[in-house]
PALUMNU-94071 format. One record per residue (C-alpha): residue number from 1; chain; residue in one letter; z, x, y. Coordinates in nm, 2 decimals. Example, Ala and Ser with C-alpha at 12.3 -4.5 7.8 and 13.67 -1.06 7.14 Angstrom:
2
> 1  A  a  0.78  1.23  -0.45 $
> 2  A  s  0.71  1.37  -0.11 $
END
This chain:
559
> 1  A  m  -1.48  1.54  -2.70 $
> 2  A  i  -1.32  1.89  -2.80 $
> 3  A  t  -1.47  2.09  -3.06 $
> 4  A  h  -1.32  2.44  -3.19 $
> 5  A  r  -1.26  2.62  -3.51 $
> 6  A  l  -0.91  2.73  -3.62 $
> 7  A  p  -0.80  2.97  -3.88 $
> 8  A  l  -0.65  2.81  -4.20 $
> 9  A  f  -0.27  2.89  -4.23 $
> 10  A  f  -0.18  2.98  -4.56 $
> 11  A  l  0.18  3.06  -4.48 $
> 12  A  l  0.38  2.80  -4.61 $
> 13  A  a  0.26  2.58  -4.98 $
> 14  A  i  0.18  2.23  -4.87 $
> 15  A  a  0.47  2.05  -5.01 $
> 16  A  t  0.74  2.28  -4.88 $
> 17  A  p  1.06  2.09  -4.94 $
> 18  A  l  1.30  2.00  -4.61 $
> 19  A  m  1.52  2.25  -4.50 $
> 20  A  a  1.83  2.17  -4.39 $
> 21  A  g  2.09  2.32  -4.10 $
> 22  A  e  1.95  2.43  -3.71 $
> 23  A  l  1.63  2.55  -3.62 $
> 24  A  t  1.61  2.87  -3.40 $
> 25  A  v  1.24  2.93  -3.27 $
> 26  A  h  1.14  3.29  -3.11 $
> 27  A  a  0.87  3.25  -2.88 $
> 28  A  p  0.76  3.38  -2.52 $
> 29  A  n  0.96  3.24  -2.24 $
> 30  A  d  0.68  3.04  -2.11 $
> 31  A  i  0.64  2.90  -2.44 $
> 32  A  n  0.98  2.82  -2.51 $
> 33  A  k  0.94  2.60  -2.20 $
> 34  A  l  0.63  2.43  -2.32 $
> 35  A  l  0.79  2.35  -2.65 $
> 36  A  a  1.17  2.28  -2.59 $
> 37  A  p  1.14  1.90  -2.50 $
> 38  A  w  0.93  1.92  -2.89 $
> 39  A  l  1.14  2.09  -3.04 $
> 40  A  p  1.41  1.91  -3.32 $
> 41  A  e  1.75  2.06  -3.32 $
> 42  A  e  1.76  2.02  -3.76 $
> 43  A  a  1.55  2.20  -3.95 $
> 44  A  g  1.28  2.02  -4.11 $
> 45  A  n  0.97  2.03  -4.30 $
> 46  A  p  0.77  2.36  -4.19 $
> 47  A  s  0.46  2.23  -4.26 $
> 48  A  r  0.45  1.94  -4.02 $
> 49  A  l  0.65  2.12  -3.76 $
> 50  A  q  0.40  2.35  -3.80 $
> 51  A  g  0.10  2.12  -3.73 $
> 52  A  q  0.33  1.94  -3.44 $
> 53  A  l  0.36  2.25  -3.23 $
> 54  A  s  -0.02  2.36  -3.27 $
> 55  A  e  -0.13  2.05  -3.16 $
> 56  A  i  0.09  2.06  -2.86 $
> 57  A  l  -0.03  2.45  -2.81 $
> 58  A  a  -0.34  2.37  -2.81 $
> 59  A  t  -0.34  2.13  -2.52 $
> 60  A  e  -0.23  2.44  -2.35 $
> 61  A  g  -0.53  2.64  -2.46 $
> 62  A  y  -0.33  2.81  -2.75 $
> 63  A  f  -0.61  2.78  -3.02 $
> 64  A  s  -0.48  3.07  -3.29 $
> 65  A  p  -0.11  3.08  -3.26 $
> 66  A  e  0.06  3.22  -3.57 $
> 67  A  f  0.38  3.07  -3.74 $
> 68  A  t  0.62  3.26  -3.97 $
> 69  A  f  0.90  3.09  -4.10 $
> 70  A  s  1.16  3.24  -4.25 $
> 71  A  e  1.51  3.06  -4.42 $
> 72  A  n  1.88  3.17  -4.37 $
> 73  A  d  2.21  3.05  -4.45 $
> 74  A  d  2.24  2.86  -4.08 $
> 75  A  g  1.88  2.68  -4.15 $
> 76  A  l  1.52  2.77  -4.07 $
> 77  A  t  1.42  3.06  -3.82 $
> 78  A  l  1.05  3.01  -3.67 $
> 79  A  n  0.89  3.32  -3.51 $
> 80  A  l  0.59  3.25  -3.28 $
> 81  A  d  0.30  3.44  -3.17 $
> 82  A  p  0.06  3.20  -2.96 $
> 83  A  g  -0.18  3.40  -2.98 $
> 84  A  p  -0.44  3.49  -2.66 $
> 85  A  r  -0.50  3.17  -2.40 $
> 86  A  t  -0.84  3.05  -2.44 $
> 87  A  i  -1.02  3.09  -2.09 $
> 88  A  i  -1.32  2.89  -1.87 $
> 89  A  a  -1.63  3.08  -1.94 $
> 90  A  s  -1.87  2.86  -1.82 $
> 91  A  v  -1.91  2.51  -1.63 $
> 92  A  n  -2.22  2.29  -1.63 $
> 93  A  v  -2.18  1.99  -1.44 $
> 94  A  t  -2.49  1.77  -1.38 $
> 95  A  v  -2.52  1.48  -1.16 $
> 96  A  d  -2.79  1.19  -1.20 $
> 97  A  g  -2.87  0.92  -0.98 $
> 98  A  n  -2.99  0.80  -0.62 $
> 99  A  i  -2.75  1.08  -0.44 $
> 100  A  e  -2.78  1.29  -0.20 $
> 101  A  a  -2.84  1.69  -0.20 $
> 102  A  k  -2.55  1.76  0.01 $
> 103  A  t  -2.33  1.51  -0.19 $
> 104  A  k  -2.44  1.62  -0.53 $
> 105  A  s  -2.37  2.00  -0.42 $
> 106  A  d  -2.03  1.93  -0.25 $
> 107  A  l  -1.92  1.78  -0.58 $
> 108  A  i  -2.04  2.04  -0.80 $
> 109  A  a  -1.86  2.28  -0.62 $
> 110  A  s  -1.56  2.09  -0.60 $
> 111  A  w  -1.52  2.10  -1.03 $
> 112  A  g  -1.08  2.15  -1.05 $
> 113  A  l  -1.12  2.38  -1.36 $
> 114  A  p  -1.35  2.71  -1.26 $
> 115  A  v  -1.46  2.94  -1.48 $
> 116  A  g  -1.17  3.23  -1.49 $
> 117  A  q  -0.94  2.96  -1.54 $
> 118  A  p  -0.76  2.92  -1.82 $
> 119  A  f  -0.79  2.61  -2.04 $
> 120  A  r  -0.58  2.31  -2.02 $
> 121  A  q  -0.63  2.00  -2.13 $
> 122  A  d  -0.45  1.76  -1.85 $
> 123  A  d  -0.64  2.00  -1.62 $
> 124  A  w  -0.97  1.93  -1.79 $
> 125  A  n  -0.89  1.53  -1.85 $
> 126  A  d  -0.83  1.56  -1.41 $
> 127  A  a  -1.17  1.76  -1.34 $
> 128  A  k  -1.39  1.56  -1.52 $
> 129  A  q  -1.19  1.22  -1.37 $
> 130  A  q  -1.14  1.34  -1.00 $
> 131  A  i  -1.55  1.39  -0.98 $
> 132  A  l  -1.62  1.05  -1.11 $
> 133  A  a  -1.34  0.90  -0.86 $
> 134  A  d  -1.49  1.10  -0.58 $
> 135  A  l  -1.87  0.93  -0.67 $
> 136  A  l  -1.67  0.59  -0.66 $
> 137  A  a  -1.50  0.60  -0.38 $
> 138  A  v  -1.84  0.68  -0.11 $
> 139  A  e  -2.14  0.50  -0.20 $
> 140  A  h  -2.17  0.51  -0.56 $
> 141  A  a  -1.99  0.21  -0.69 $
> 142  A  d  -2.18  0.20  -1.05 $
> 143  A  a  -2.09  0.58  -1.11 $
> 144  A  k  -2.00  0.61  -1.44 $
> 145  A  l  -1.91  0.98  -1.71 $
> 146  A  v  -2.22  0.96  -1.94 $
> 147  A  d  -2.08  1.22  -2.16 $
> 148  A  s  -1.84  1.59  -2.18 $
> 149  A  e  -1.78  1.84  -2.39 $
> 150  A  a  -1.51  2.13  -2.42 $
> 151  A  s  -1.69  2.37  -2.69 $
> 152  A  i  -1.37  2.57  -2.78 $
> 153  A  d  -1.42  2.89  -2.97 $
> 154  A  a  -1.05  3.00  -3.14 $
> 155  A  e  -1.21  3.35  -3.25 $
> 156  A  t  -1.36  3.51  -2.89 $
> 157  A  h  -1.07  3.27  -2.68 $
> 158  A  r  -1.36  3.12  -2.45 $
> 159  A  a  -1.42  2.74  -2.34 $
> 160  A  d  -1.76  2.64  -2.24 $
> 161  A  l  -1.73  2.26  -2.04 $
> 162  A  s  -1.99  2.02  -1.97 $
> 163  A  a  -2.00  1.71  -1.82 $
> 164  A  h  -2.27  1.45  -1.69 $
> 165  A  y  -2.29  1.21  -1.49 $
> 166  A  d  -2.49  0.92  -1.36 $
> 167  A  a  -2.44  0.81  -1.01 $
> 168  A  g  -2.62  0.52  -1.02 $
> 169  A  p  -2.79  0.33  -0.68 $
> 170  A  r  -2.58  0.41  -0.31 $
> 171  A  y  -2.47  0.09  -0.21 $
> 172  A  r  -2.39  -0.14  0.10 $
> 173  A  f  -2.20  -0.37  0.25 $
> 174  A  g  -2.35  -0.69  0.29 $
> 175  A  s  -2.22  -0.98  0.40 $
> 176  A  i  -1.83  -1.12  0.35 $
> 177  A  r  -1.82  -1.40  0.11 $
> 178  A  v  -1.46  -1.61  0.08 $
> 179  A  e  -1.34  -1.81  -0.21 $
> 180  A  g  -1.03  -1.99  -0.23 $
> 181  A  m  -1.00  -2.09  0.14 $
> 182  A  e  -0.97  -2.45  0.23 $
> 183  A  n  -0.74  -2.51  0.54 $
> 184  A  y  -0.81  -2.29  0.80 $
> 185  A  p  -1.11  -2.16  1.03 $
> 186  A  p  -1.40  -2.04  0.86 $
> 187  A  d  -1.38  -1.74  1.18 $
> 188  A  l  -1.05  -1.63  1.04 $
> 189  A  i  -1.14  -1.35  0.83 $
> 190  A  a  -1.43  -1.23  1.05 $
> 191  A  r  -1.10  -1.23  1.31 $
> 192  A  y  -0.91  -1.00  1.12 $
> 193  A  n  -1.18  -0.78  0.96 $
> 194  A  r  -1.22  -0.48  1.14 $
> 195  A  a  -1.28  -0.25  0.84 $
> 196  A  v  -1.63  -0.36  0.65 $
> 197  A  q  -1.93  -0.44  0.85 $
> 198  A  a  -2.24  -0.52  0.70 $
> 199  A  g  -2.50  -0.24  0.68 $
> 200  A  q  -2.23  0.06  0.59 $
> 201  A  p  -2.21  0.29  0.34 $
> 202  A  y  -1.97  0.14  0.10 $
> 203  A  r  -1.65  0.30  0.09 $
> 204  A  e  -1.36  0.23  -0.14 $
> 205  A  d  -1.08  0.30  0.09 $
> 206  A  r  -1.26  0.04  0.38 $
> 207  A  l  -1.24  -0.23  0.12 $
> 208  A  n  -0.84  -0.18  0.02 $
> 209  A  a  -0.78  -0.17  0.41 $
> 210  A  l  -0.96  -0.51  0.46 $
> 211  A  q  -0.77  -0.63  0.14 $
> 212  A  g  -0.43  -0.47  0.27 $
> 213  A  m  -0.49  -0.64  0.64 $
> 214  A  l  -0.54  -0.94  0.53 $
> 215  A  q  -0.25  -0.95  0.26 $
> 216  A  s  -0.02  -0.89  0.58 $
> 217  A  t  -0.15  -1.19  0.77 $
> 218  A  p  0.10  -1.48  0.73 $
> 219  A  y  -0.21  -1.71  0.59 $
> 220  A  f  -0.23  -1.57  0.24 $
> 221  A  s  0.01  -1.49  -0.07 $
> 222  A  s  -0.29  -1.29  -0.24 $
> 223  A  v  -0.59  -1.14  -0.17 $
> 224  A  q  -0.86  -0.95  -0.40 $
> 225  A  t  -1.17  -0.81  -0.23 $
> 226  A  t  -1.46  -0.63  -0.45 $
> 227  A  l  -1.83  -0.56  -0.42 $
> 228  A  d  -2.03  -0.82  -0.58 $
> 229  A  r  -2.31  -0.57  -0.76 $
> 230  A  e  -2.41  -0.86  -0.96 $
> 231  A  a  -2.55  -1.00  -0.68 $
> 232  A  a  -2.66  -0.66  -0.52 $
> 233  A  v  -3.01  -0.64  -0.35 $
> 234  A  v  -3.29  -0.32  -0.40 $
> 235  A  n  -3.41  -0.24  -0.05 $
> 236  A  e  -3.70  0.01  -0.04 $
> 237  A  d  -3.51  0.37  0.04 $
> 238  A  g  -3.38  0.25  -0.33 $
> 239  A  t  -3.03  0.20  -0.18 $
> 240  A  a  -2.84  -0.13  -0.28 $
> 241  A  t  -2.72  -0.39  -0.05 $
> 242  A  a  -2.40  -0.62  -0.19 $
> 243  A  p  -2.20  -0.92  -0.03 $
> 244  A  v  -1.83  -0.85  0.02 $
> 245  A  l  -1.63  -1.11  -0.20 $
> 246  A  v  -1.28  -1.21  -0.06 $
> 247  A  r  -1.09  -1.41  -0.31 $
> 248  A  v  -0.72  -1.55  -0.10 $
> 249  A  r  -0.52  -1.78  -0.27 $
> 250  A  e  -0.36  -1.97  0.06 $
> 251  A  r  0.04  -1.95  0.13 $
> 252  A  s  0.19  -2.31  0.17 $
> 253  A  p  0.16  -2.48  0.54 $
> 254  A  h  0.52  -2.55  0.60 $
> 255  A  r  0.80  -2.34  0.49 $
> 256  A  v  1.17  -2.33  0.57 $
> 257  A  s  1.40  -2.10  0.52 $
> 258  A  f  1.81  -2.03  0.60 $
> 259  A  g  1.99  -1.73  0.64 $
> 260  A  a  2.31  -1.56  0.71 $
> 261  A  g  2.46  -1.19  0.79 $
> 262  A  a  2.66  -1.01  1.07 $
> 263  A  s  2.62  -0.77  1.28 $
> 264  A  s  2.89  -0.50  1.45 $
> 265  A  n  2.73  -0.62  1.77 $
> 266  A  t  2.73  -0.99  1.77 $
> 267  A  g  2.92  -1.07  1.44 $
> 268  A  a  2.89  -1.30  1.17 $
> 269  A  r  2.58  -1.51  1.15 $
> 270  A  v  2.37  -1.83  1.04 $
> 271  A  e  2.00  -1.93  1.06 $
> 272  A  v  1.72  -2.17  0.97 $
> 273  A  n  1.39  -2.11  1.06 $
> 274  A  y  1.05  -2.25  1.03 $
> 275  A  h  0.72  -2.12  0.96 $
> 276  A  t  0.37  -2.29  0.98 $
> 277  A  p  0.03  -2.06  0.95 $
> 278  A  n  -0.16  -2.34  1.08 $
> 279  A  l  -0.04  -2.52  1.40 $
> 280  A  l  -0.30  -2.73  1.55 $
> 281  A  g  -0.53  -2.66  1.19 $
> 282  A  r  -0.65  -2.35  1.41 $
> 283  A  g  -0.53  -2.08  1.24 $
> 284  A  w  -0.20  -2.02  1.53 $
> 285  A  s  0.11  -1.85  1.34 $
> 286  A  l  0.45  -2.09  1.46 $
> 287  A  d  0.73  -1.92  1.40 $
> 288  A  s  1.06  -2.13  1.51 $
> 289  A  g  1.41  -2.12  1.47 $
> 290  A  l  1.80  -2.19  1.55 $
> 291  A  r  2.06  -1.85  1.52 $
> 292  A  y  2.43  -1.93  1.56 $
> 293  A  e  2.64  -1.61  1.58 $
> 294  A  q  3.00  -1.52  1.74 $
> 295  A  k  2.87  -1.36  2.05 $
> 296  A  r  2.56  -1.54  2.13 $
> 297  A  q  2.34  -1.84  2.02 $
> 298  A  t  1.98  -1.90  2.05 $
> 299  A  a  1.69  -2.13  1.99 $
> 300  A  y  1.32  -2.02  2.00 $
> 301  A  s  0.95  -2.12  1.91 $
> 302  A  d  0.68  -1.88  1.97 $
> 303  A  v  0.29  -1.89  1.84 $
> 304  A  f  0.08  -1.61  1.74 $
> 305  A  l  -0.32  -1.63  1.77 $
> 306  A  p  -0.54  -1.47  1.52 $
> 307  A  p  -0.67  -1.11  1.69 $
> 308  A  d  -0.95  -1.16  1.94 $
> 309  A  a  -1.33  -0.97  1.95 $
> 310  A  r  -1.09  -0.66  2.13 $
> 311  A  n  -0.84  -0.61  1.84 $
> 312  A  r  -0.59  -0.83  2.05 $
> 313  A  r  -0.30  -1.01  1.93 $
> 314  A  h  -0.20  -1.29  2.18 $
> 315  A  s  0.13  -1.49  2.14 $
> 316  A  f  0.33  -1.69  2.32 $
> 317  A  g  0.66  -1.89  2.36 $
> 318  A  i  0.98  -2.04  2.46 $
> 319  A  m  1.37  -1.93  2.40 $
> 320  A  a  1.69  -2.06  2.53 $
> 321  A  e  2.02  -1.86  2.47 $
> 322  A  a  2.37  -1.87  2.53 $
> 323  A  a  2.60  -1.53  2.50 $
> 324  A  d  2.96  -1.44  2.57 $
> 325  A  i  2.99  -1.08  2.55 $
> 326  A  q  3.28  -0.83  2.74 $
> 327  A  g  3.38  -1.16  2.93 $
> 328  A  l  3.04  -1.19  3.08 $
> 329  A  k  2.92  -1.55  2.96 $
> 330  A  t  2.54  -1.60  3.02 $
> 331  A  e  2.26  -1.94  2.98 $
> 332  A  r  1.92  -1.85  3.01 $
> 333  A  y  1.60  -2.04  2.93 $
> 334  A  a  1.28  -1.86  2.93 $
> 335  A  f  0.92  -1.83  2.85 $
> 336  A  g  0.62  -1.63  2.87 $
> 337  A  a  0.23  -1.50  2.69 $
> 338  A  q  0.20  -1.17  2.54 $
> 339  A  t  -0.12  -0.96  2.43 $
> 340  A  v  -0.06  -0.68  2.15 $
> 341  A  q  -0.29  -0.43  2.14 $
> 342  A  q  -0.34  -0.08  1.88 $
> 343  A  r  -0.48  0.16  2.10 $
> 344  A  g  -0.51  0.44  1.83 $
> 345  A  i  -0.18  0.56  1.80 $
> 346  A  v  -0.02  0.37  2.10 $
> 347  A  e  0.07  0.00  2.09 $
> 348  A  q  0.01  -0.16  2.41 $
> 349  A  r  0.20  -0.48  2.50 $
> 350  A  l  0.17  -0.66  2.83 $
> 351  A  s  0.38  -1.00  2.90 $
> 352  A  l  0.41  -1.21  3.17 $
> 353  A  n  0.73  -1.36  3.16 $
> 354  A  w  0.96  -1.63  3.34 $
> 355  A  q  1.31  -1.74  3.36 $
> 356  A  e  1.69  -1.85  3.47 $
> 357  A  e  1.98  -1.71  3.40 $
> 358  A  k  2.34  -1.85  3.50 $
> 359  A  r  2.58  -1.59  3.45 $
> 360  A  e  2.97  -1.62  3.51 $
> 361  A  a  3.17  -1.31  3.45 $
> 362  A  s  3.55  -1.42  3.45 $
> 363  A  g  3.73  -1.37  3.72 $
> 364  A  a  3.42  -1.35  3.94 $
> 365  A  s  3.19  -1.65  4.05 $
> 366  A  p  2.88  -1.81  3.89 $
> 367  A  q  2.54  -1.68  3.98 $
> 368  A  t  2.22  -1.79  3.90 $
> 369  A  a  1.89  -1.56  3.90 $
> 370  A  r  1.56  -1.66  3.86 $
> 371  A  a  1.22  -1.40  3.78 $
> 372  A  l  0.85  -1.40  3.70 $
> 373  A  v  0.81  -1.03  3.53 $
> 374  A  p  0.50  -0.88  3.45 $
> 375  A  n  0.57  -0.60  3.23 $
> 376  A  g  0.42  -0.34  2.99 $
> 377  A  v  0.54  -0.13  2.70 $
> 378  A  w  0.34  0.13  2.56 $
> 379  A  t  0.48  0.34  2.23 $
> 380  A  w  0.35  0.66  2.09 $
> 381  A  r  0.45  0.71  1.71 $
> 382  A  h  0.35  1.01  1.55 $
> 383  A  i  0.62  1.05  1.24 $
> 384  A  d  0.57  1.09  0.89 $
> 385  A  n  0.70  0.74  0.81 $
> 386  A  l  0.76  0.44  1.01 $
> 387  A  l  1.07  0.32  0.85 $
> 388  A  d  1.22  0.68  0.72 $
> 389  A  p  1.12  0.91  0.94 $
> 390  A  r  1.21  1.24  0.86 $
> 391  A  d  0.90  1.48  1.10 $
> 392  A  g  0.79  1.35  1.44 $
> 393  A  s  0.85  1.16  1.77 $
> 394  A  v  0.85  0.81  1.86 $
> 395  A  i  0.83  0.79  2.28 $
> 396  A  q  0.83  0.47  2.44 $
> 397  A  v  0.80  0.38  2.83 $
> 398  A  q  0.82  0.04  2.97 $
> 399  A  i  0.76  -0.10  3.31 $
> 400  A  g  0.78  -0.43  3.49 $
> 401  A  g  0.92  -0.60  3.84 $
> 402  A  g  0.93  -0.93  4.02 $
> 403  A  a  0.90  -1.03  4.38 $
> 404  A  k  0.98  -1.27  4.63 $
> 405  A  a  0.70  -1.35  4.73 $
> 406  A  a  0.62  -1.45  4.35 $
> 407  A  l  0.82  -1.71  4.19 $
> 408  A  s  1.18  -1.42  4.19 $
> 409  A  d  1.49  -1.43  4.31 $
> 410  A  q  1.49  -1.04  4.42 $
> 411  A  n  1.30  -0.76  4.44 $
> 412  A  f  1.29  -0.44  4.15 $
> 413  A  v  1.09  -0.27  3.97 $
> 414  A  r  1.24  -0.14  3.61 $
> 415  A  l  1.17  0.17  3.45 $
> 416  A  h  1.30  0.26  3.11 $
> 417  A  t  1.22  0.50  2.85 $
> 418  A  r  1.32  0.63  2.50 $
> 419  A  v  1.24  0.88  2.31 $
> 420  A  q  1.33  0.97  1.93 $
> 421  A  h  1.28  1.29  1.79 $
> 422  A  y  1.30  1.42  1.41 $
> 423  A  i  1.31  1.75  1.27 $
> 424  A  p  1.36  1.82  0.92 $
> 425  A  l  1.60  2.05  0.81 $
> 426  A  g  1.61  2.22  0.44 $
> 427  A  r  1.44  2.01  0.17 $
> 428  A  v  1.70  1.67  0.25 $
> 429  A  d  1.86  1.71  0.60 $
> 430  A  t  1.70  1.55  0.92 $
> 431  A  l  1.85  1.64  1.27 $
> 432  A  n  1.77  1.34  1.44 $
> 433  A  l  1.80  1.38  1.90 $
> 434  A  r  1.79  1.03  2.05 $
> 435  A  g  1.77  0.97  2.46 $
> 436  A  e  1.70  0.70  2.70 $
> 437  A  i  1.73  0.66  3.11 $
> 438  A  g  1.65  0.35  3.26 $
> 439  A  y  1.62  0.31  3.63 $
> 440  A  t  1.59  -0.04  3.86 $
> 441  A  f  1.44  -0.07  4.15 $
> 442  A  a  1.62  -0.28  4.41 $
> 443  A  d  1.85  -0.32  4.71 $
> 444  A  s  2.10  -0.47  4.46 $
> 445  A  r  2.19  -0.58  4.12 $
> 446  A  q  2.24  -0.90  4.22 $
> 447  A  h  2.03  -1.26  4.16 $
> 448  A  i  1.88  -1.00  3.94 $
> 449  A  p  1.87  -1.15  3.51 $
> 450  A  q  2.05  -0.91  3.30 $
> 451  A  d  1.76  -0.81  3.13 $
> 452  A  y  1.66  -0.63  3.38 $
> 453  A  l  1.97  -0.45  3.40 $
> 454  A  f  2.11  -0.21  3.19 $
> 455  A  r  2.44  -0.24  2.97 $
> 456  A  t  2.52  0.00  2.67 $
> 457  A  g  2.74  0.06  2.39 $
> 458  A  g  2.75  0.01  2.02 $
> 459  A  a  2.55  0.04  1.70 $
> 460  A  g  2.17  0.18  1.87 $
> 461  A  s  2.31  0.29  2.19 $
> 462  A  v  2.64  0.43  2.21 $
> 463  A  r  2.89  0.44  1.89 $
> 464  A  g  3.27  0.46  1.92 $
> 465  A  y  3.23  0.16  2.23 $
> 466  A  a  3.19  -0.20  2.13 $
> 467  A  y  2.89  -0.33  2.23 $
> 468  A  q  2.78  -0.39  2.60 $
> 469  A  s  3.11  -0.29  2.68 $
> 470  A  l  2.96  0.04  2.93 $
> 471  A  g  2.85  -0.09  3.26 $
> 472  A  v  2.97  -0.22  3.59 $
> 473  A  r  3.32  -0.39  3.63 $
> 474  A  e  3.26  -0.79  3.82 $
> 475  A  g  3.59  -0.93  3.79 $
> 476  A  s  3.76  -0.84  3.42 $
> 477  A  a  3.38  -0.87  3.29 $
> 478  A  i  3.12  -0.60  3.19 $
> 479  A  v  2.79  -0.69  3.35 $
> 480  A  g  2.39  -0.47  3.42 $
> 481  A  g  2.39  -0.21  3.62 $
> 482  A  r  2.09  -0.02  3.76 $
> 483  A  y  2.12  0.32  3.62 $
> 484  A  l  2.14  0.36  3.24 $
> 485  A  a  2.19  0.74  3.06 $
> 486  A  i  2.20  0.77  2.70 $
> 487  A  a  2.21  1.11  2.48 $
> 488  A  s  2.24  1.17  2.10 $
> 489  A  a  2.23  1.42  1.84 $
> 490  A  e  2.29  1.33  1.44 $
> 491  A  v  2.25  1.52  1.12 $
> 492  A  t  2.19  1.28  0.78 $
> 493  A  h  2.22  1.47  0.45 $
> 494  A  w  2.10  1.27  0.17 $
> 495  A  f  2.24  1.33  -0.17 $
> 496  A  n  1.96  1.17  -0.39 $
> 497  A  e  1.68  0.94  -0.27 $
> 498  A  s  1.94  0.63  -0.18 $
> 499  A  w  2.25  0.80  -0.05 $
> 500  A  g  2.33  0.99  0.20 $
> 501  A  i  2.58  1.09  0.48 $
> 502  A  a  2.52  1.15  0.85 $
> 503  A  t  2.79  1.34  1.15 $
> 504  A  f  2.67  1.25  1.48 $
> 505  A  v  2.79  1.25  1.86 $
> 506  A  d  2.66  1.00  2.12 $
> 507  A  a  2.67  1.01  2.51 $
> 508  A  g  2.63  0.75  2.76 $
> 509  A  d  2.68  0.50  3.05 $
> 510  A  a  2.53  0.23  3.30 $
> 511  A  v  2.64  0.25  3.65 $
> 512  A  d  2.50  0.09  3.99 $
> 513  A  s  2.55  0.40  4.16 $
> 514  A  l  2.47  0.78  4.05 $
> 515  A  q  2.82  0.86  4.18 $
> 516  A  d  2.96  0.68  3.95 $
> 517  A  i  2.80  0.78  3.64 $
> 518  A  r  3.09  0.96  3.41 $
> 519  A  l  2.94  0.96  3.04 $
> 520  A  a  3.14  0.78  2.73 $
> 521  A  v  3.12  1.07  2.44 $
> 522  A  g  3.20  0.89  2.09 $
> 523  A  a  3.16  1.13  1.75 $
> 524  A  g  3.22  0.98  1.40 $
> 525  A  l  3.05  1.04  1.05 $
> 526  A  g  2.86  0.74  0.86 $
> 527  A  a  2.66  0.66  0.52 $
> 528  A  r  2.35  0.58  0.47 $
> 529  A  w  2.18  0.37  0.22 $
> 530  A  r  1.76  0.38  0.17 $
> 531  A  s  1.71  -0.02  0.13 $
> 532  A  p  1.35  -0.11  0.10 $
> 533  A  a  1.33  -0.23  0.46 $
> 534  A  g  1.43  0.13  0.54 $
> 535  A  p  1.78  0.31  0.60 $
> 536  A  i  2.06  0.10  0.65 $
> 537  A  g  2.37  0.28  0.80 $
> 538  A  v  2.76  0.23  0.84 $
> 539  A  d  2.95  0.41  1.10 $
> 540  A  l  3.31  0.53  1.16 $
> 541  A  a  3.29  0.65  1.57 $
> 542  A  y  3.59  0.79  1.76 $
> 543  A  g  3.54  0.70  2.18 $
> 544  A  e  3.70  0.91  2.39 $
> 545  A  r  3.71  0.71  2.71 $
> 546  A  n  3.91  0.43  2.52 $
> 547  A  q  4.06  0.64  2.28 $
> 548  A  e  3.94  0.40  2.01 $
> 549  A  v  3.79  0.38  1.67 $
> 550  A  h  3.45  0.13  1.61 $
> 551  A  l  3.27  0.06  1.32 $
> 552  A  h  2.88  -0.04  1.36 $
> 553  A  f  2.66  -0.09  1.13 $
> 554  A  s  2.27  -0.16  1.16 $
> 555  A  l  1.92  -0.10  1.03 $
> 556  A  a  1.83  0.29  1.12 $
> 557  A  i  1.47  0.26  1.21 $
> 558  A  p  1.29  0.38  1.52 $
> 559  A  f  1.22  0.11  1.76 $
END
């Protein structure tokens, strides 16, 4: 509530007629900027205009403005003196209820409109709501603003503020009750819950985290989490324990989808996918599909299990693939298992995969390669935005290998490291530095599946060259080598929130001997569009080695 005393203005008669012509206003610059959106271009009823402007000025702390109107041949001129601005003279914030003394003192100390600041209606509203929001966010789910008053004295230009809150009881989380779940195992919610534990003090952000975590799973189309305060039990220490109510709506148990697209790397694509989130009635998520691309055809089926007690996601799957890229025809069959765990800002992936590959390089004899490979991948992300970063780094380290003594045709160890570093340049520009190195320790590349060797070229690697065209020549085909090196620098300038332009230089090569390294350089320009899934890039690049121009398009997000 605002109470104030204003002087009466008798500058104009109440029934002042409408004025024709332009309206000219003379006022201090800051007042002109404040009133500009509200001023009419044409002169109108001065009394009405004066009333409207007085209300607007009052919201900024000017409670005693003076208006002088004069009429001339061109219309109406208004000389406006806003008068002195009202200043906060006193603040009285009280908080009742079962609240810790330190919490209370911290809340009062954080009041956003202290003594000495100008009074503004928006600041007054924000200050009141911020205290209430802070109470509601931690322990005090029943908190409310009981009363508030801004007493304005327009003659002395002072404001006396008071706000009275009732914090209510301090809440703790109780057990979780689930409504709407019919088809999944009873422990499914508990396996995903890492945010809310019985006995913990209530925190709004933990409740929201549980909701977001469940919403991101494949099981539910909607999730709502609330503290059931009506079922709360008051404890001996005056705190209240309330159950957490989770209301869910289950997704369809079977989904079939169809898609089509294109990639500058593998050509046009069509695919069909089948998904069920409740395989064998155990809450296992099955993803399977067929994908037909011009240069590669794939059939796959993957099963993902809910998290275990250590928040690890286990999965297993099978895959069959045929490809014809740069004169190298391959057929491979693979199955394996993987576990993924987030350890702070590091994502850890541990896997065991077996595959058999038949390959035929144009102009060379067919070969077969088999490998059983334990593999570890550690990805460290420290960026400001996962989909559209401007600042920070992403580092990935990978190690794996096979042995003849363990179902592999060749002894080898494969190391691979990728780094992307983003540097903001001013307000809208970004510098993206990318580097990649790899080495497969082995006596020979023969009888090692192509997945554990290196080829490069194309979108996401060295632009200006065809997909996987940089590697080791075997017959008239390009096959993988044991060494890889890539470096890239790209500057992106954004014209607005949606569109930008990039210029870049890439260099890289994949070889079978360090003596053969001769980095292929590509450079060019590209367009960027911020899609909901991340920036989409379309690049036109010139490769100096082959003196060719290639068009590339891809989703330009970090790995």
